[in-house]
N, C-alpha and C positions, 0 to 999 in steps of 0.2 A: 504494500500500500504506500503510495507516495506521500511525502510529508504534507502536501497541500490538499490532501483528500478530505472532503467535508465530513465532520462528525454528524452534524444535524443536516439532513438532506431532505429535498422535496420529493415529490411523488415517484418519479421514475427511478432516481438513484437509490432511494431508501430500500427499495425492493431488491437491489442488486449488490449493495455493499454496506459495510458497517465500520465504524470506528471513529477516530478523532479527526478534527478538521484543521484547517489553516487559519491563521489570523487574517488572511486576506479572504473575505467573504466573496464567493463567486456570484456575479450577477446572474439573474434568472436565465438570460439567453445563453450564457456559458454552460449552465447546468443542463439546459435542454439539449445543447449541442453534444455535451459529453454523454448524456443519457442516450441520445440517438446513435452515437458511435458504439456504445455498448450493445444496444439493440441490434445493430447491424452485425456485430461480431457473433452474438448469440444466434441470430437468424442464419448466418453463414455456416456455423457449426452444426445447427440442426439440419440444414439442407444437406450438408456433407454426410452426416450420419443417417440421413433419410428418416429423421424423426419428425413426426407431425406435432407441432406445438399445441398445448392445451388452449382452449378458448379462454378469453378474459373472464376472471371471476365475476360472479354476479354481485350486486351491492350487498345482499344478505351474507354472502360468503366473505366478501372483502372486509366488511366492518368487524366481523368476528376475528378474522386473521390479523388485521392491523392492530387491534387492541391487544391481542396476545403477543404479537411481535414487539410492539413498542412499550406498552404499559404492563405486560405480563399478566393480564386478566382479560376475561370476556367483558363485552360492554353490558351496561345495564339495559333494562327494557326501554327506559326513557332515552338513553343515548342511541339505541338502535332505531327506535321509531322516528326520532328526530332526523337521523341521518338518511333513513329510507324516504322520508317525506321531503327532503331537500331536493330541489330540481336544478340547482346550480351545476354547470358543466364541470367546475373545478372543485366540487365538494370533497373528492377524495384527497386532493392535495391539501386542502384546508384542514381536513381532519388529521392528516399526518403532521402538519406543522403544529397544530394544537397539541397533539399528544407529545411531540418532541419538546415542547415548551413546558410540559407538566413535570411535577415531582415524581409521578409514577414512572416516567421514563428514566429519571435519575436513579431511582431505587432499583428498578428492574435491570438497568445496565450495570449498576454497581454490583449486583449479585454475580454477574458474569465476571467482571474484573476482579472482584474479591476472590473468586475461585482461581482465576489465572495467576494472580499475584500472591495467593496464599495469605490473605489478610487475616490477622489475629487482632481482635478488639479487646480481649481479656488477658490478664496476666502480663501485660506489656504497657509500660508507661507511655509509649509513643503511639499506641494503637488507635485511640480516639482521634488524635491529630491526623494520622495516616488515613483513616476512614474519611474524615472531613476533606482532606486533600483530594482524594479520588472523586468524591461526590461533587466537590466544587469544580473539578476539571470537567466533569460531565455537564454540570449545570451551566458553566460558562462557555462551553463549546471550545475548550482548550485544544490547540493543535497537537496532534499525536506526537510529533517529533519533540515538541516542548515538554509534553507530559513525560515522555521517557527520559529526556535529558535531565529534567529536574529530579527524577528518582535516582538515576545512575550517578549524578553529580551532586546529590543532596549533601548539605553540610549545615552544621549549627545545632540548634535545639528544637525540640518538637513544637514549642509554642511559636517559633519564628519560621519554621520550615517543616511542615507535616510530611513532606516527601521523604525525609530521612527514615520514615517508618519502613521503607523498602529494605534498607540495610539492617535496621535494628530488629526486623522480623527474624533475621538469622544471626543475631548477636552471638559472637563466639564461634560461628560456623562459616567461615569465609569460603570454604570449598563448596558447601551447599548453596550459598548465595551465588557463587560464580556459575555453578552448573545450572541453577534456575534462570539466571540472567541470559545465558546462552540459549537455553531452551525456549524461553518466553519471547525474547526479542530477536534472536537470530534463527530460530526454527531448527536448531541442531542439538542433538543429545550427545554430550561428551562425557557424562558421568561414568560410562562403562570403563573409561580409561583411568579411573581413580584406582582400580585394583589391578589392572593389566592393560597392555596395549589394546586399543579398540579392535574387536574382531572383524568389524564390517566397514570401518572408516579409517582415515589416515591418522587419527589422533593417537599419539603414544602416551604411555603413563608419564614419561618425563615431561612432555608438553603440558599435560593436565596440571601437574604441580608447578 
C-alpha cells in the first residue's frame, strides 16, 4: 500500500482497499479516476480468467454489508428503512462517508489493529496511552507511513508520546519486538532463524541476532 493511500475512502475505493491515508486529501475527481483504474484492472483479470462478475448488490444487501464492514454491526431497523427510502443517486457514498466519520468505525478498526499490533491495555503503564494513540490515528485519518514511523521511532514518555507503547509492549524482549516488526510491517517471518538458519528463506541465525 503506498504511503499516500487514503484511510477514509469514498464509495468505490472503500470496497477495494483498507488502511491509513495521506495528509494530502485527494480531490473527488482523483478518487474517481483511481477507482476507475482499479475497476479496469479487476475487469481485465476477470475476463482473462473467464469469470463472470456478480451483479451489483441490491440496496437491502448493501446496507447490511456496509454497516458490518465499517461499523462492525448490522444496521438498525430505522437506519435500514431510512436508507431504502432515500432516492438520492449518491446515497451509498453518503452512507459510507457517514459511517467512516463515526466512532463505530474507530472502534471496529481499532479491534483489527489491536490484534495486528498485539495491544495490551492491562498490566502495562503505557497501555492506555498506546490505545489512545491508535484510536486517535484512526479518528484523525493519520497517514499510514506517519503512523508506522511514529511507532518505530517513538521516544519519550507515555503521556507525551503514546506511540512508545509499541516498544514497551515487548519491554525486555527486543528479539520478539524485532520479529513482530518485520512480520507486521515488512510481511516477512524471520523468527525461525532465532534457533537455526531459516529452512525456507535466506535468513541465517547470525543475521537474526
